[in-house]
N, C-alpha and C positions, 0 to 999 in steps of 0.2 A: 403504560396502559393506553390502548387506543381509545379514541373518543367513543362514548356510549350515549346514545340518545334514544328516546322513544317517539319523538315527533317525526312525522313523515311528510312534512309540508314541502311541496315543490314550488319553486318561484317561476312565475310565468313572465309576462310581458316586461321586458326592459330591466331585468335584474342585472346590476353592474357586477357584483361579486357573489359567488355562491360557494359556501364551504361544503366540501365533498362529503362531510360526515352528516350533513342534513341541516346545518345551521345557516340561517340567512344572515350574512354579515352586514350587508347594506342593501336596502331595497328602495329604489327610486323609480318613480314613474316619469320616464323621459318625455312622454307626451302629455303630462298631466298639469300643464299650466305653469311650469317653472320658467323663469326668465333665463336668458343666456348667461347673465352674471351669476345667478344662483347655481346654474349647472356648472359653470367654471369653478365656483367656490367649492362645490361638492367634489368635483374631479380633483382639485388641488388638495383638499383635505384627505381624500382617499389615497392619493399618491404619496402624500407626506406620511400618512399612517403606515402605508405599506413599506416605505423606505425605512422608517424607524423600526418596524417589526423585523424586517429582513436583517437590518444591522444587528439588533439585539440577539436574534436567533443564531445568526452566523457567529457572533462573538461567543455565545455560550457553547455552541458546538465545537468551535476551534479551541477554546480554552479547555474543554473537557478532554478532547483528543490529545492535545499537547501535554496537559498536566498528567494524565494517566500514562502516557508514553514515557514521560520523564520518571515516573515512579518505577516502571518496569526496567528502564535502562539503568537507573541508579542502583537498584537492587542487584541487577546482573553485574554491574561493574565493581561494586564495593562489597567485599567479603564481610565487612562489619554488619551489613544489613541483612545478611542471609541467615536470619533466625526463623524459627518455626512460625511465629506470628506473621512475619512478613510474607510467608507463602500465601496466606489468606489475602494479604494486602495486594500482592501481585495479581492473584486471580480476580480479586475485586476490581482492580484497574482494568483488566481485560474485559470484564463484564460491563464496566462503565463506558469503555470505548465502543462496545457493541450498541449500548444504549444511545450514544451520541451519533453513531453512523446510521443505524437502522431506525430506531424509534424517533429520534429528533429529526433526522434527515427527511423522512417521508412526511412527518407532521408539518415540517416547515414548508415542504413543497405544496401541501394542501392549502396552507394559509397564504402562500405567495401567489399561486395560480388560481386559487378560488375554486378548484375542482380536482377530482382525481384524474390524473393524466396517464396512469398506468393501466395495466390489464386487470381483468377480473381475478385471475389467480394471484397476482401481486398484492391485491387487497388482502386476501387471506394470509399471505406470507407476512405482510407488514403487521397485521393484527396479531399473528402468532408470535413473531419476534418481539413485538412491543410487550406483550404479556410475559414472554419467556425471559427477556433480558432484564426487565425491571424486577421480576421475581428472583432471578439469580443474584442480582446485586443486593437485594434485601436479605436473602439467605446468607450471603457472605458476611454481612454485618452481624447477623445472629450468631454464626459460628465463631466470629472473632470475639464476641462478648463471652461466649462459653469458654473459649480458650483462655481469655484473661481471668475468668473466674477460677479456673483450675490453677492457673499460674500463681494466683495470690492466695487462694484458700488452702492449697496443698502444694507448697513450693518444693518439698522434698520428693513427693510422688509425681510431680508434673512431668519430669523427663521420662518416666516410665509409662505414664498414662497417655501423654500426647507425644507420640513418636512420628517420625516422618512417614512411616507406612500408614498409620492411622489418619494422618493429615491428608495423604493422597486419597484414601478411601472417602473421607469426608468431602473433599473437593469433587471427587467423581460423582458422589450423590447430589451435591449442590448443582452440578451442571446437567444431571440426568433427570431428576425427578420433576423439575418445573415443566418439562415437556408434556407431562401427563395432564396439566391444566392449560396448556397453550396449543401446541400443534394438533394433538389428537382431537380434542373437542371442537376446535375451530374447523379443521378440514373435514371432520365427519358431520358437522352441522349440529352438534349437541348443545352448543352454547347459546343459541338464539331461539326466537319464537317462529311459529309457522307463518305468521303474517309477514315477518321480515324476510323469510326465505322466498315467499311469493313475490315480494317487492324486488328482491335482488334478481329474480328471473326476468322480470319485466324491465329492470334498469341495470344491465350488466356493468355499466360504466360508473355506477355510484358505489362508493366505498363507505359504508356505514357499519358501525360495530354496535349492534343492539343485542343485549343479553337477556336471558330469562332469570328469574329470581334464584333458582337453585344454583346456576352457574355463578351468579354474582356473589352469593354467600360463600360457596366453596372457594372460588378463586381469590376473593378478597381475604378470606381467613388464612389460606396458605401463603398468599403473597405478602400480607401485612399484619393482620391482627394477631395471629399466633406468634410470628417472629418478634413483633413489637412487644408482646407480653413477656416473652422469654428475655428479651434484652432489658426491659425495665426491671425485671426481677434480679437478673444477674448483676446489673450495675448497682442496684440498691444494695445487694449483698457485698459487692466489691467495695462500695463506699463505706459500709459498716466496718468491714475487716481492715480497710486501709486506715480509717480513723483510729481503730483500736491499735494497730501496729505503729502508727505515728505516735500515739501517746506512749506506747512502750519504748519506742526509740528515744523519745524525749526524756523519759524517766531514766533509761540507761545512760544517756548522755550526761544528765545531771549527776548521776551517781559517779560516773567516771571522772567528771570535772571535780567533784568534791574529794574523791580519792586522790587525784593528782595534787590538789591544793594541800591536803593533809600530808602527803608524801613530801612535797617541797618544804613545808613548814617543819616537818620532822628532820629533814636533812639539814636545814639551816640551824636548828637547835643543836643537832649533833656536831655540826661544824664549830659552832661557838663553844660548845663544851670541850671539844678537843683542843681548840686554841687556848682556852683558859687552863686546861690541864698542862699544856706545854709551858705556858707562862709560869705556872706554879712550880713545875719541876725545874725551870730555869732559876727561879729564886732559891730553891733548895740547893742547887749546885753552887750558887754564889755563896751561900752560907757555909757549905763544906769547904770551899776554897779559903774563906776567911778563917775557918777553924784550923786548917792545915798551916796557914801562914802564922797564926798565933802560936801554934805548937812548935814550929821551927825557930821562931825568934824569941821564945820565952826564956826564963831563967834556967830551965833545965835543957837548954839546947845542946849541951854536951852529950846528952844521951839521945840517940836517934830513935824515935818511936818506930814501931813496925808499921810500915805502910805498904799495902798491897795494891799495886797499880795494874789495872787492866785496860785494854783499849775499849773504847765505847762500842756498844752494840747498836747498830743503825739498821732500821727496817725501812726500806724505800720501796715504792711501787713505780716500776719503769715499764711503760707499754703493757700494762695489765698483768705483769709478773712481779712477784715479791722477790727482792734481792736483799739479803741480810748479811751484814758484815760482823762477824764475831771473832775478836782477837786477831784482826787483820785478815781473816779468811772470808771470801765472798761466797755466799751460799745462795743458789737460786731455787725457788720452789714455786708451787702453784699459787694462783692469786690468793691474797690474804682474806681472812674472814671479813664480813661487812663490819663497818662501812669502809669501802675502798676509796672514798673520795679524798681523804686527807692522809698525809704521811704521819707515821708514829715513830718517835725517837725515844729510845729507852734511857739514854744518858748522853753526856757530852755537851757541846756548846749549843744549846737549844735556841739561844737568841738569834744565832745566824740562820737558823732554819725556820723561824716563826713566820717571817714574811714569805719565805719560799713555799711553805705549806699552804698559805692562803692563796698565793699565786697559782700553785699547782691545782688547787681546787677550782679556781676560776677557769684555768685552761681546760680542766677536765669537763667542767660544765659546758664550756663552749664546744668541746669535742663531742660530748653527748648530744648537744643540740645539732651540731653539724652532721653527725652520723645518723641522725634520725631521718633517713631517706624513706621514700614511700614503700616500706616493706609491709605489705598488706597481709594481715593474719586471716585465718579462716572466718573469724567472726566479722571482721570488717568487710570481707568479700561478700558474706551473706547479707550484711546490711546494705551494701551497695547494690546487690541484686534486688533486694526488696524495694529500694528507692527507684531503681530502673523500672521495676514492674508497676509501681505506683504511677510513675510518669507516663508509662505506656497506657495504663488503664485510664488515666485522666485524659490523655489525647483521644483515645478511642471512645471515651464517654462523651467528649465534645462532638465527635463524629456521629454518635448515636443520637445526640440531641438535635444535630442538624438534620439527620434523617427523619426524625419524628416531625420536626417543624415543616419539612418539605413535603412529606408524603401524607401526613394526617389529614390536611384539608381535602386533598383529592379523594381519598378513600371514604371520607364522610360523605362527600358529594356522590361518589360512585354508588354507595349503598342506598342513600336516600332517594336518588333519582330512579333507581331500579325498583325499590319497594313501594314508593308512593306515587310514582308516575308523574303525570302532568301537574299534580298538586305541588311538587317540589321543583318548579321551573326555576332555571338559573339563566341569567343573561349570557349571551354568547361570549362576550369579552371576558367575563369572569371565568367561564369554563376554560378558555384558552390560557388564562393566567394560571389556573390551578394545574393544568397539564405541565406547563413550563416551569413552575415552581418545583414540581416533582422531578422533572428532568434535571433541574439545576443541582440537585443533590449529587449527581455524578460528577459535576464540575467542582463542587465544594471539597470533596475528599482530599485531592492532592494539595489544595490550598491549606487545609487544616494540618496535613503532615508537615508542610514546609514551614508553617508558623509555629507549631507547638513541639516539633521533634527536632532536636539539634542534629542528630545523625542524618536525617533526611535533608535538613536544610543545607548542611555541608556537602552532601552528595549532589543535591540539585545545583548548588553553586559551581561545583567542580564540573559537572556534566554540561552546564550551560556555557562555562568557559571553553570547554572542549568543542562545543558546537559552533559558537559564535566568535571565538578568538583563536589565535594561533598558539596561545600558551596552554597547550593541552598536556597533561601529565598522566601517565598510566597509574591507576590506583596502587599497583604493586610497587612502582617506583616511589610514589608518594609515601607509602607505608614504610619502605626502606629508609627514605629520608627522615621520616619522623623517628624511626628507631635509632638511626645514626645520631640525630640531634639529641635524643634522650640519652644515648650512651655517652656522648661527649659531655653532656651536663653532669651525668653521674661520675664520669672520670674526673671532671673538674672538682666536683664535690669531694671525691675520694682523695684528690690531691690536697685539698684544703684540710681534710681530716688528718692526712699523714703529716702535713706541715705542723698542725697543732700538736700531734703526738711527738714529733721531733723536737718541737720547742719545749714541751714538758720534759721529754727525756734529757735534752741538753741542760735544762735548768736543774734537773735532779742529779745528773752526773757531775755538774759543776758544784752543786751543794755537797755531794758525796766526797769529791776531792777536797773541798774546803774543810769538811769534817775530819777526813783522814789527815790532812796537812796540819790542822790545828791540834788534833789529838796527838800526832807525832811530836809536834813542837812542845806540847805540854809535858809529855812523858820525857822527852829529851831534857827539858829544863829541870824537871824534878830529879832526873838521874845526875845532871851536872851539880845540882845543889847537894845531893847526897854524897857525891864523890868529893866535893870540896870539904864538906863537914867531916867525912871520914879521914881525909888527909890531915885536917886540923887536929883531930883526936890523936892520930898517930904521932904528930910532931910533939904534942904535949906529953905523950907517954915517954917519948925519948928524952 
């Protein structure tokens, strides 16, 4: 906003500096009895003050232009930043650059030179652009808050409600409607009083922005009070919904953790039960072997009892498929019913397989852990999207807070000095500070992005490296390198998983061969014993 005063005091004899908006910055009477030392001290103080002001204003203008250009270039270079919300951000950066170039630039010239050094028409152009650019910047922040509100309150309907076409229409309105309270009223003379119009006719080289009460109320309402009210309401609602969703996410996370712990405890109990079952069957097999030995070596050994010998049935799980050996025939089938973690053995030498079953379970657990690559389900994608929306809302909430702190003092002064006139007099230096605090909001926005948004921070770093260093990498090449590194990592992880599966399969095959070998030896031994006993019976009969 351009400076707005109602005082029309002119400075006569010997004024050192005169603010072109009507403010007397410093008034000294050169012929009024001051000594040479006092005059030198006053000159030194004025010069030092002017140097400090020039440095600070130049720093704010340069930082605003540089930071907002960095936002535009980063969004243009990085596809990751080309989301709908950042369309508003890029447009806001353009508006802030205009604020720095036009509003800050002309205001700084008035403060540095102490008078308006441009033409009569340029005064109206400056005042119009000052009101226009500041209003456009504020309306962008208002639309961003509405966009975030829909993104969090209606995440499923948001892509259908906020489309690129609707965003383009909103941006067109943002850049068009502020002209109705800036260029038209100022160039047509509707904004000011009759007294000020007469004053401008007599003093064409004076650039002062004096407004009437009606224009002050309408312009301040459209430029600040209505957008600020909308932003406060939307961010309050966003805060409520974000807190509710955070509690829901924490509750779901606790439930998932509890379910995972119960599942792990159930799996451990099942594993212990199966191992105990294998040990029990091993003891039963030992009892059967003892009974057979007693029967063959007993007093009735001349009569061979009827013994039916079958090869043991072995059920193994190799690489996720069940392989069952029945009477020497290997049968493959689909994965066995749960639990698939441990091997089940129906008969045979179970003591040889007991340790193998436990090892296989450990291998399988490791394999499950290793194979747990970042496979994102629809629910986890939805949760990640909600978290990103909350982070964006938090960042933009900080931007809105900075906006209120920067512009609220100025608009309070703007209304009060217009409504109550000379009764609400404010020192010149305070008015200058209020203006530049409001302008400083255009410099703060890129700094907030860089500090609170990781994507913008990385994009800024990469862009600055490209500008100031030779190590510049195209974003597409960087994305390809990241994808290649991710693919190499996944390939390494897949190799580890295959190695674990091969280890389990090798152990299972070795165990299967051991079972078949031991089972064959057992059957062959029994057959040799039976053959010898039958030969002895035949000799006795002879």
